[in-house]
C-alpha positions as MATLAB code, in Angstrom:
seq = 'XXXXXXXXXXXXXXXXXXXXXXXXXXXXXXXXXXXXXXXXXXXXXXXXXXXXXXXXXXXXXXXXXXXXXXXXXXXXXXXXXXXXXXXXXXXXXXXXXXXXXXXXXXXXXXXXXXXXXXXXXXXXXXXXXXXXXXXXXXXXXXXXXXXXXXXXXXXXXXXXXXXXXXXXXXXXXXXXXXXXXXXXXXXXXXXXXXXXXXXXXXXXXXXXXXXXXXXXXXXXXXXXXXXXXXXXXXXXXXXXXXXXXXXXXXXXXXXXXXXXXXXXXXXXXXXXXXXXXXXXXXXXXX';
ca = [
      -2.756   23.581    3.058;
      -6.091   23.637    1.223;
      -9.091   21.447    2.018;
      -9.752   18.390   -0.136;
     -11.882   19.625   -3.063;
     -14.077   16.547   -3.321;
     -14.119   12.784   -3.027;
     -11.379   10.889   -4.852;
     -11.645    7.439   -6.438;
      -8.786    5.637   -8.129;
      -7.918    2.417   -9.951;
      -4.324    1.309  -10.445;
      -3.162   -1.482  -12.781;
       0.179   -3.052  -11.853;
       2.005   -5.991  -13.379;
       4.378   -8.565  -11.902;
       6.843  -10.464  -14.128;
       8.833  -13.316  -12.572;
       8.336  -11.848   -9.125;
       6.603  -12.523   -5.820;
       4.257   -9.522   -5.391;
       3.249  -10.408   -1.835;
       4.358  -13.585   -0.088;
       2.103  -15.388    2.382;
       4.080  -16.069    5.618;
       1.611  -18.814    6.573;
       2.220  -20.668    3.303;
       5.999  -20.778    2.942;
       6.048  -17.225    1.503;
       4.332  -18.396   -1.684;
       2.638  -15.611   -3.672;
      -0.831  -15.037   -2.270;
      -3.697  -16.733   -4.134;
      -7.413  -17.087   -3.514;
      -9.231  -20.403   -3.839;
      -9.887  -19.795   -7.550;
      -6.189  -19.345   -8.346;
      -6.233  -15.559   -8.739;
      -3.288  -13.688   -7.259;
      -3.730  -11.264   -4.364;
      -1.770   -8.417   -2.792;
      -2.932   -7.397    0.682;
      -4.034   -3.844    1.399;
      -1.431   -3.748    4.195;
       1.329   -4.479    1.663;
       0.072   -1.721   -0.653;
      -0.088    0.802    2.199;
       3.470   -0.146    3.193;
       4.688    0.730   -0.302;
       2.744    4.008   -0.291;
       4.292    4.904    3.069;
       7.753    4.138    1.685;
       7.191    6.374   -1.327;
       5.836    9.210    0.833;
       8.926    8.840    3.002;
      11.107    9.065   -0.116;
       9.255   12.271   -0.988;
      10.355   13.785    2.315;
       7.158   13.297    4.331;
       7.127   12.341    8.033;
       5.910    8.753    8.489;
       4.768    7.212   11.783;
       4.685    3.515   10.787;
       8.180    3.110    9.369;
       9.756   -0.246    8.545;
      12.865   -1.081   10.574;
      15.150   -0.955    7.557;
      13.882    2.496    6.569;
      13.827    4.274    9.932;
      15.063    7.832    9.376;
      14.548    9.352   12.828;
      16.499    7.025   15.110;
      13.446    5.591   16.887;
      13.217    1.821   17.269;
       9.491    1.458   17.978;
       6.165    3.201   17.501;
       6.054    4.079   21.195;
       9.475    5.749   21.009;
       8.366    7.679   17.917;
       5.153    8.827   19.592;
       7.008    9.890   22.731;
       9.596   11.620   20.562;
       6.892   14.131   19.641;
       7.085   16.370   22.737;
       3.667   17.942   22.271;
       2.000   14.528   21.972;
       3.962   13.059   24.899;
       3.079   15.989   27.154;
      -0.607   15.433   26.450;
      -0.429   11.629   26.902;
       1.433   12.101   30.221;
      -1.711   13.753   31.591;
      -3.159   10.214   31.525;
      -6.860   10.268   32.426;
      -6.953   14.033   31.921;
      -5.503   13.777   28.411;
      -7.547   15.370   25.633;
      -7.970   12.625   23.021;
      -9.100   15.031   20.316;
      -6.001   17.136   20.869;
      -3.805   14.014   20.753;
      -5.424   13.029   17.444;
      -4.913   16.513   16.019;
      -1.226   16.547   17.019;
      -0.607   13.094   15.511;
      -2.410   13.958   12.266;
      -0.475   17.202   11.879;
       2.832   15.419   12.516;
       2.562   12.298   10.329;
       1.003   12.066    6.852;
       0.285    8.326    7.126;
      -1.745    8.915   10.319;
      -3.951   11.541    8.678;
      -4.198    9.359    5.541;
      -4.764    5.795    6.798;
      -5.553    6.404   10.459;
      -3.780    4.779   13.408;
      -4.402    3.155   16.773;
      -2.276    4.512   19.616;
      -2.417    1.936   22.413;
       0.820    1.175   24.253;
       1.373   -1.269   27.110;
       1.156    0.478   30.455;
      -0.303    3.674   29.014;
      -3.659    4.862   30.285;
      -4.487    6.677   27.059;
      -5.606    4.733   23.986;
      -6.571    6.516   20.820;
      -8.067    5.380   17.511;
      -7.947    7.580   14.433;
      -9.924    6.675   11.313;
      -8.250    7.814    8.096;
      -9.888    8.929    4.822;
      -7.785    6.815    2.428;
      -9.175    3.305    1.952;
      -7.560    0.679   -0.271;
      -8.858   -2.719   -1.384;
      -6.666   -5.771   -1.531;
      -5.493   -6.189   -5.122;
      -6.655   -9.171   -7.196;
      -5.189  -10.355  -10.500;
      -7.291  -10.189  -13.646;
      -6.375  -13.765  -14.632;
      -5.346  -16.793  -12.555;
      -1.610  -16.805  -11.763;
       0.874  -19.628  -12.213;
       3.104  -20.045   -9.161;
       6.599  -21.246  -10.025;
       8.745  -22.793   -7.285;
      12.527  -23.057   -7.507;
      14.808  -24.966   -5.166;
      17.898  -23.066   -4.046;
      21.061  -23.958   -2.131;
      23.407  -22.199    0.253;
      27.076  -22.097   -0.700;
      28.324  -21.974    2.910;
      27.164  -23.009    6.377;
      25.550  -20.308    8.468;
      27.354  -21.511   11.602;
      30.520  -23.528   12.126;
      30.437  -26.912   13.798;
      26.793  -27.692   13.045;
      26.598  -31.404   12.304;
      24.044  -32.576    9.772;
      23.825  -29.141    8.133;
      25.730  -29.288    4.879;
      26.474  -26.162    2.838;
      24.029  -27.356    0.165;
      20.997  -27.349    2.471;
      17.968  -26.928    0.228;
      15.480  -24.067    0.295;
      12.596  -22.970   -1.930;
      11.901  -19.673   -3.679;
       8.538  -18.832   -5.251;
       7.406  -16.423   -7.965;
       4.677  -15.984  -10.548;
       5.436  -15.915  -14.269;
       3.153  -12.937  -14.966;
       0.163  -11.298  -13.352;
      -1.817   -8.100  -13.864;
      -3.288   -6.809  -10.608;
      -6.041   -4.221  -10.047;
      -5.735   -1.929   -7.010;
      -8.838    0.072   -6.075;
      -9.229    2.849   -3.539;
     -10.896    6.091   -2.556;
     -10.473    9.150   -0.340;
     -13.417   10.212    1.845;
     -13.944   13.962    2.308;
     -15.790   13.759    5.637;
     -12.952   11.793    7.228;
     -10.371   14.042    5.540;
     -11.948   17.014    7.320;
     -11.503   15.258   10.670;
      -7.826   14.340   10.181;
      -6.791   17.455    8.268;
      -6.006   15.498    5.088;
      -5.577   18.157    2.393;
      -5.695   18.503   -1.378;
      -1.887   18.627   -1.305;
      -1.866   15.300    0.574;
      -4.105   13.803   -2.132;
      -1.602   14.907   -4.772;
       1.173   13.211   -2.792;
      -0.862    9.977   -2.627;
      -1.321   10.195   -6.401;
       2.420   10.658   -6.907;
       3.146    7.712   -4.606;
       0.795    5.484   -6.641;
       2.469    6.521   -9.896;
       5.855    5.429   -8.558;
       4.711    2.642   -6.244;
       7.649    0.290   -6.867;
      10.523    2.768   -6.914;
      13.202    1.806   -4.332;
      11.282   -1.418   -3.642;
      13.565   -3.987   -5.294;
      14.422   -7.167   -3.401;
      15.380  -10.769   -4.082;
      11.666  -11.595   -4.389;
      10.963   -8.536   -6.576;
      14.018   -7.750   -8.743;
      14.348   -4.252  -10.165;
      11.867   -3.815  -13.025;
       9.817   -6.922  -12.221;
       6.980   -4.858  -10.703;
       5.533   -2.108  -12.881;
       2.777    0.489  -12.626;
       0.923    0.241  -15.946;
      -2.019    2.651  -15.666;
      -3.608    4.942  -13.091;
      -7.202    6.227  -13.261;
      -7.855    9.122  -10.862;
     -11.299   10.662  -10.360;
     -11.281   13.992   -8.480;
     -14.952   14.787   -7.871;
     -16.340   18.226   -7.100;
     -18.765   16.878   -4.482;
     -18.265   15.209   -1.125;
     -20.717   12.490   -2.144;
     -20.943   12.057   -5.951;
     -24.131   10.754   -7.577;
     -22.225    7.768   -8.983;
     -21.167    5.199   -6.389;
     -17.556    4.243   -5.854;
     -18.333    0.620   -6.736;
     -19.710    1.648  -10.131;
     -16.734    3.939  -10.760;
     -14.312    1.120   -9.990;
     -16.250   -1.214  -12.330;
     -16.008    1.327  -15.151;
     -12.401    0.229  -15.752;
     -12.859   -3.040  -17.614;
      -9.871   -5.319  -18.234;
     -10.190   -8.289  -20.597;
      -7.575  -10.903  -21.469;
      -6.764  -11.214  -25.193;
      -4.804  -14.451  -24.740;
      -5.519  -17.676  -22.899;
      -2.299  -17.268  -20.907;
      -1.359  -13.576  -20.845;
       2.365  -12.905  -20.577;
       2.440   -9.106  -20.665;
       0.257   -6.032  -20.202;
      -0.234   -5.928  -23.990;
      -2.125   -9.234  -23.757;
      -4.995   -7.333  -22.105;
      -7.535   -4.842  -23.405;
      -8.463   -2.020  -21.043;
     -11.606    0.020  -21.710;
     -13.238    2.817  -19.734;
     -17.017    3.075  -19.445;
     -18.396    6.617  -19.584;
     -20.293    7.600  -16.445;
     -22.372   10.664  -15.510;
     -19.588   12.082  -13.358;
     -16.249   13.823  -13.718;
     -13.882   12.217  -16.239;
     -10.804   10.614  -14.710;
      -7.226   11.677  -15.168;
      -5.600    8.753  -16.982;
      -1.879    8.066  -16.686;
      -0.473    5.424  -19.050;
       3.058    4.291  -18.209;
       3.389    1.418  -20.702;
       2.419    2.597  -24.193;
];
């Protein structure tokens, strides 16, 4: 695999229509909002979807969700110990070479060499922290979102003989009518050199972003309710470009054309020219 050519910055615009992009478990699974009413999607949620897409593309993933496990391991410890070379090194305990452990883990799993990972298991004498080159912001909606709550019922009892629990026990389901979210991120060359993250890995991350919501349908996010609208991808020639990442991210300007936008077409997206490489632009809506 070839070394990463230069720093990467990216901006992704995604829309949610009658869906719950990311429920808050501490707030009844309502769609996440900040105090100003703008919708949010956590960076952890976005990384989970990227991992799922990389897994669909045939890549080895360390942090797999239980419902998507493809190697028969039921925990991260089992998966780590399932890598014989890594287990043999960890079994050396205090004599274990942490740099070698990191190299083995990064070579084995793409999400470790992309996002980093902490290896610290109960009872183990070896703990290891790996810092990955791919950083992702939490996504924020361009306009405030309107959370819609719907009461639902169960048609049958979950258990027989439970007094006071009728089959029509009420529950609540939440969604937003429409929201356009901006996801920002970058890939650091210096950290990529440490984990072995390659140019081919960067292309896989790009492909995962393009298809972020494939195979991601659920009751909260029905098929087609989440959509990737546009992707802006800057592949710089330098490790540290003259233009800062913050300025590059700000160069994608999104303005609402309606007081209450109901689709991606209710927004105007413009790109400010900067003294750096021009981005690759992928438009999936028009």
